[in-house]
Phi, psi and omega in degrees: 000123180275169182219158176292159180291159180300322180295318178297318182293318178297324178295320177296318179297324180294328180283346179235058189297336183292329178214136179290151176281132177255324181231126178228104178251134181227120174054043179287135172226150179218127178239145176236153173263117181234114180050051178066011176248148176268120180250127179267112180276319179232144181221111172057052182266124176239133185208137175238131178236130185264164176307128176073013182266143176252108183245129177250142175253126175234151180173169180297159175302138178081013183272000175098011181300311181293324177299316178298317180295321180292328175293316179298323181284349182084013181270344176226154177251130180292149176286326179210163179098179183231148176224127176239126175250120181258113180251151177294325177238089183300336180287333180224066180296139185227113174240154174231149180232136177241126184260172178296321180287158178283087187276066176246153180278117185295337182270000181248147174290170177305313182302314183288329175297314181294326183279352191304308182298321179296319179296318180296333178268005177060038174291136181309145185302318181298316179295318179300313180299320179296314181295316180298316179298322178297318181284331173299321177291315183302322184261004175069034182238026180303320181290345181249017185304325183256015176274159177259157184308324181293347179266002184248156173283169178301318180295322180292319178296323179289329173299320178297318179299315181294316180297319180298320181295314182288322182299330180286357176056054179286154173284323182231132180243125182247125187231121184253095180046054187294340184248007188297327185273001185267156174289166189299320181295313178294323180298313180296321179297315182288327175299315180294319179294321178297315179300317182297314180294317180296321180294336175279325188258331181053048175287157172280121186233134168244123193232128177259135177207154171263355185262117177294319177306311182297316181299316181295315183297320187275327203264159164271328184211142181239129179252122179264125180257153182278170171296165181310132355284149186292124171228165176271120180274314183200166178228136180240129172278135180260102184266063175246138182292156172240152002292155184247144171234140187305313184295326179287319181295314184289341178269357181278126180304329179299322179303313183290321178298315181293320178305310184288331176293317178291316182296326180299328177275317184295322182295328176297319180289325177296317179296319178298319180297320179292322178296318179296320178298322179294318179294313181292325180292331181268357183288000000 
């Protein structure tokens, strides 16, 4: 993976002096070989994410959102383009990823799951216990600290996943539809808890969701991606005050105006995606 020059990156940081750039992707493309055919998942995607910014990606299914996140995470290599990750400690860069599935270790208690990243980094035991106890309180699972995942509901397990990611104190947090599999009540509860924890920590977050409501409530900025192959169609700044509460945000006229502005673009891409599926299905 190639990178922009140090001078170019410093110049970009200078143009955004209020916050340093943490993620700088330029003209990223990604192709896969599927049944002897070359499939382009991403095409010429450029994205900048600043320190402490919460950015959400929305787009039709199959538009390459997860592929882009996996490239940022270092789990995939782009076919073309450049990606620069700026870490405070380049010798020990630290990112965390939260997936849609309840990615908790079934053989570990809640407490040990949250402590896992800290233990891997050899954080002193006393410090680890303090951090874990703080996050048990934050996610409301103190009474379940010594329970195992099979004793928890889906929403509780996802709370553990979120707590483990934040407790590890990553510089960049990557979240791939972490609440998609939950019922509406649990989803709203976890959205509020995520906002509360993020507003305390101000981590740099890239978040994938299919929900415009969720994106508006959580984000500083929303990136709308096109139908396959994935490109960036538009970007929306979310000018809602923080701290945020779901009931206040959803009752704000600005929320509804922004929702319909995003949906007016997204629905075009959804229709294009369905047309493409019809063409490919009939091929």
